[in-house]
C-alpha positions as CSV (number, residue, x, y, z in Angstrom):
1,X,-57.9,-40.6,81.1
2,X,-61.3,-41.1,79.8
3,X,-62.9,-41.1,76.1
4,X,-66.1,-40.5,75.5
5,X,-68.2,-39.6,72.6
6,X,-71.3,-36.8,72.9
7,X,-74.3,-37.9,71.3
8,X,-76.8,-34.9,70.3
9,X,-80.4,-36.1,71.3
10,X,-81.8,-36.0,68.0
11,X,-79.3,-39.0,66.9
12,X,-80.8,-41.0,69.6
13,X,-84.8,-41.4,68.6
14,X,-86.4,-40.1,71.2
15,X,-84.9,-42.2,74.1
16,X,-85.1,-40.7,77.7
17,X,-83.4,-44.1,79.2
18,X,-79.8,-45.4,78.7
19,X,-79.9,-48.4,76.1
20,X,-77.5,-50.5,74.5
21,X,-75.6,-50.2,70.8
22,X,-73.5,-51.2,68.2
23,X,-71.4,-48.0,67.5
24,X,-69.1,-47.9,64.3
25,X,-66.1,-45.1,64.5
26,X,-65.6,-44.3,60.4
27,X,-65.2,-47.9,59.4
28,X,-64.2,-49.7,62.6
29,X,-66.1,-51.5,64.6
30,X,-68.9,-52.8,65.7
31,X,-68.2,-51.8,68.9
32,X,-71.0,-52.7,71.9
33,X,-71.7,-49.8,73.9
34,X,-74.0,-48.9,76.7
35,X,-75.6,-45.5,75.4
36,X,-76.4,-43.2,78.5
37,X,-78.3,-39.7,79.1
38,X,-76.4,-37.0,80.4
39,X,-78.5,-35.7,82.9
40,X,-77.9,-32.9,84.9
41,X,-80.4,-30.9,83.3
42,X,-78.7,-31.7,79.3
43,X,-80.7,-33.9,76.7
44,X,-77.5,-35.0,75.4
45,X,-76.3,-38.6,75.6
46,X,-72.5,-40.1,75.9
47,X,-70.8,-43.3,75.8
48,X,-67.3,-44.2,76.6
49,X,-64.7,-45.7,74.6
50,X,-61.8,-48.1,75.2
51,X,-58.4,-47.1,74.4
52,X,-58.2,-50.1,72.0
53,X,-61.3,-49.0,70.4
54,X,-59.7,-45.7,69.7
55,X,-56.9,-47.2,68.7
56,X,-58.8,-49.9,66.1
57,X,-60.5,-46.6,64.9
58,X,-57.2,-44.8,64.3
59,X,-58.6,-42.3,67.1
60,X,-57.1,-39.7,69.0
61,X,-57.9,-37.0,71.6
62,X,-60.2,-34.3,69.9
63,X,-60.2,-36.1,66.5
64,X,-63.5,-36.0,64.5
65,X,-65.0,-39.0,62.8
66,X,-68.4,-40.9,61.6
67,X,-70.2,-42.2,64.3
68,X,-73.0,-44.6,63.7
69,X,-75.1,-46.1,66.3
70,X,-77.5,-49.1,65.8
71,X,-79.7,-50.3,69.0
72,X,-79.9,-53.7,69.9
73,X,-83.4,-55.0,70.3
């Protein structure tokens, strides 16, 4: 089952291309993830999560959490 987080464009600092970032989920992480544009006429971005990352953050399907994205240089 795919696990992904959708990110509104105002949270990616005007980016238009995919980029690598450290992602915190609540207080768990950081997890290195690639943040991708959704495409298909949408301006949102998304990133995938692994099952172990979700477990470490204590998250299940449709849970809400605080997400912190810190782009890598």
